[in-house]
N, C-alpha and C positions, 0 to 999 in steps of 0.2 A: 504494500500500500504506500501511497505518497507520504503518509504520516511516518511510517516505519523507515522510509528512505531518509527523511529529515533527521529522525532520532539517531539512526545508525551512523550517518555521516558525522553528526555532531559528536557522538561517542568516540569515533575514530580520531577526530581532530583533537579532542581533549586528551587522547592518549598519544599525541604527537605523530599521528599518521596523516599525511597530506591527502585528505579525502574530500571529494565534492559530490553533491547530490545532482540527480538528473531525473526529472519526471515531467509529465505533460502539464502540470500545474504551474511550472516556471514559464516566464515569458521567453519568447524565441531568442532574444539577444543573450539572456543568461544561459540558456541551454547551449547556444553556439559557443559562448565564451568558455563554459565548462568543458565542452567537448574539445575545443582547441587547446585548453590548458592540459588536458589528459594527453593529447597527441604530442604536445611540446614538452611533456614530462615536467610540467610545473605542478602536477598532481600525480600521486602514485596510484590512487584508488578512485574509481567511480562507483558510487552506490546508486543503483538505478532500478526503476520499474522496467517493464518490458518496452516502455517508450524509447529506451536507448536504441539508437539506430542500428539496424541489422547490418548495414554496410560499413561499420566502423573500420576505417582503413589503417589499422595499427597491427603490424605483423608480430610484434614482440610482446604481446600480452602473455604474462607468465602464469597467471592463475585466474580461474573463474570460480567464484564461490556462490552457491545458491543458498541464501539465508532462509528463503521460503521454498517449499516444494513447487516445482513447475506444474502446470495444469495437464501436461501430457509429455510423453516421451519424445514426440516430434519437437516440442519446444525445448526440452532438455538438450536434444541432439544439436539443434541449431545454435543454442546459446553457448554450449561448451565448445562448439566449433570456432569460436572467436579467439580461443587461446592457442598459442604455439604455431601460428601460421608461418613462422620463419623456419620451421623444421626442428627447433629445439624443444625439449620437453615442456609441457604445460601441465600444471596440477589442477585437477577438477575436484572440488569438495562440495558435497551437498549435506546440509543439515536437514535431518528428517525426523519427524514425529508423526505418529498416527493421528494426533490431534489436528495437524495441519490439513489432513484430508477431510476431516469432519467440517472444518471451517470452509474449505473449498466446495464441499457438497452443499452447504447452506447457501452459497452464492448461486447455485444452480436451481434453487427451489422455485423461482418465479419464471423459469424458462419453459417453453412448450415441452410436452412429454417426451417426444422423440429426441429433442436436443438434450434434455436432461439425462435421459438414459445413456446416450452416447458419451456425454460429459462424465458421468459416473464410471462408465467402462474405461475411459481414458485414465481416470484417477486410479482405478484398480490396476491398470498396467504399470502406472508410475509406482504404486506400492509394491508390486511384484518385483520391479527392478531394484528398488531400494532395499527390500528385505532379502533379496536373492543372495544365497551363500556361495554360488558358483561364479564362473568367469563373467565379469561385467561386460567385457567386449562381446563374448558369445551371446549373452542375454540381449544386449542392445541390437546387435546385427540380426539376430533371429527375429526380433520384432519387425524389422524392415525387410524380412524375407530372405535373409542370407544365412546359410549354414556355415559358421566359422569353425573349421576343423584344425586350424593351425595351433601349435603349442607355444607360439612366440610370447603371448601374454603371460602364460604360466612360467616360462623360462626366465623372463625378465622381471617377474613380480610386478607387472604393470599396475594391476588393480589391487585394492585393499584385501579382497578375498584370496588372492594368491599370496599376498604378503603374510596374511594371518589365516591360513587354511583351517577349516573346521574338520573335526573327526568325521569320517565317512561311516555310515551304518549300512549293514546288509538288509535290504528291504524287499527281497524277492516275493515273500508271501504277501506283503502289504500291497505291492504293485499288482499282483494277481487278483487280490481281493478288490482293489479299486477298479481295475479293468473289467472284471467279471460283473461287478455291481452296475457299472455304466451300461454294459451290454444288456443286463437284465432289465434296466430301466427303459430300454427300447425307445430312445429318442435323444434329443439334444437338450442339455440342461446347463445352467450356470454352475460355476465352481461351488458357490455357497450351498446350493441345493444338493449337489452330489455329496459334499462333506456332511451335511445334515443327515442324509440317508445313512452314510457310513457310521456316523456317531449316534444314530438312533434318536435324533431330535424330531419330535412330532409337531412340526410347524404346520401352519395353515395350508401352505402349498403342498407339503408332503401328503397331507390327508386328502387334498383335492385329487392328487394323482394316484392315490392308494399305494403310495410307495412305502408306507409303514407295514404293508402286507408282503413286501418282497422277502425272499428267502434270506438274503444277506443283510437285511435292515438291522443296524446297530452292531454289526460284527466288528466294527472298528472303533467302538466307543472308548477303548482303553488309550487310544492315541489322541493327542491334542489337535486343535484346529490348525495350528501352524505346521504340524507334522504332515497332515494330509495336504495342505496347500503346497508344501515343499515337494511332495511326490508328484502332485498334479503338474506343477510348474516345470519340473524336470522332464516329465513325460511329454509335455508339449514341445520343449526344446529338442528332445531326442526323437520327435516325430512319431511317437506312439499314439498321441492324441492330437486333434486339430481343433482350432476355433473357427466357428462360423461367424465371420465379421458381420454378415448381413443381418443376423439375428442377435446382435449385441454381445457377441463373444461366447455363445453357448458351445459346449464341447461335444465332440463325437469321436468314436474310435476310428483310427486309421488301420490300414492293412497290417502294419507293423505291430499294432496293439493286438489285433486278432491272432497274429502268429505267436505273440508272447503268451497269450492265454492257452494256446494249444501246446506250446513248448517253452515253459518258463526257463529262464536262465538267471545267473547271478546279476543283481542290480543294486548298486550302492548309491546313496545320496548323502549330502550334508543337509541337516535341517536348517531352514532359513532363520534369520534373526527375528526375534519377536520384539518389535519396538513398542508394543502396547505397554510393556513393563517399563519402558524408557531407561533400561539398564544397559549401557554399552560403554566400552572403553574407548578412549581417544586413540585414533590411529597414530602410529609412530611416523614422524616426518621422514621423508626420504632424502638422504644426502646426495649432493651432486657429484660429478666426477672429481676424483682426487687430483688429476693432473692440471686442472685450471688454477692459476694463481689468482685467488679471490681478491687480494689486496690490489694487484695490478688491474684486475677487471674493474674494480670500483674507481680507480684513478682514470682509466680510459673512458669509462662512462661519463665521469664528471667533465673530462675534456671534450668529449663528443657533445655534451649538452651545451657547453660554453660556446663551441664553434657553431652549433645549430642556432643558438639564440642570436648570435651576431649575424648569421645569414638569413634569419627569420624562416627557418625550415624545421620540420619535425626531426628529432635526432636520428631516427632510423634511416632517413634519406642520406645522412652522412655515411655511416656504416651500420649495418644491421648487427643484432646481438651475436649470431653465429660467427661473424667476422671478429667482433670484439673478444669473444671467448677463445678463438683460435690465436689471436694476437697474444693473449695472456697464457697461452700454452707454448707457442713457438718463439716468442720474443724477437720479432723482426726489427732490425736496426738499420736497414737500408731500404730505399724506395723499391729496389728490385725484389728484396725479400718480402716487402709488404704486398707487392702486386701478386705474389704467389698465394696469399691468404684467400680462402674461399670467399667469393662475393666481392672481391676488390679488383677492379680492372686497373690497368696501367694508368688510365686517365684519372680515375678516382684517387689512386695512390699519389699522383702528381698534385692533384687539386687540394686534397685534404690531409695527405699523409705526413707532411713535414713535422707538425707539432706532435703527432703520435709517435713518430720515430724518435724525436728528441726526448719525449717522456720515457719511452721504453729503454732507450740507451742509458739515460740517467739512472733509471730504476735498476737496470741490470748491473751497472757499475757499483751503485751504492749497496746492493745486496749480494755482491760477489757471485752472480749467477753466470 
């Protein structure tokens, strides 16, 4: 909300972080001024509503933080895509609470029925992504129709779930029970309805469909709601189940699911995080590469900003972050050496390189490098 943007920006400023607010309630000249200050690195953080321009032309955004949960995975994907456009790592952090979803659902209450049901379904997908205990990349790409089979995310510990993997449980019997129950229901139903059948909950809908008379009704009551959600979400990603988008995300068996019922095999999952309890540990920050000289990097950034200000240009036009970091790794002290740095042409080296070479040469000598 606009109010939260103002409060959060002020909180950051009080804590000596150069932050600016950006929302549609500001007049156009203030919005333009704040955006320019961010581009020119006179501000480090922009606190914004979704009014902040999609086409923000700043390739060296190092982190994107969602203080509130986005309304859909489409929004999340677009917004996180503003970070790391220069090819260097960008950190994405989302604060998530199940209470946020309830707040967003209330905003939908005055919408037409069809729009409201679609909106709620999008929020459920957002919750599934946030609570998911598996590979974040696989989960996100699966939502957009891509089966991600690579192990790169796991090997590089790219997402928090690979950095802090959960224990895997053998769940073959529960997978069989879930798939057999769905087949016995003989139709397409929402996740919540299927879980209620498994756990023996006699809701109004279950009585209407006579699902309380099914042979397997209540056979999964010993397991929690989040346990069954975890199994169903994993089965969707592994293509045992599919969602019918036309009917608001109801589930049905795929051929692979039918095959599993006939010939069960070992199937392990990690149970998703239960954020309803709001008990979760802070993720450990990831350290950058050890070979980059952080002190020199800071000096080079300051020099870049100074030159950019004099030329009235955004700092990344002078040299982009990958070039600065490579300078702080290879210590170029001649124009020829500088022109071999990634992203720096001979022309750029001649135009802007002199002061950088002087700084690096002095630094190398002073620190006996």
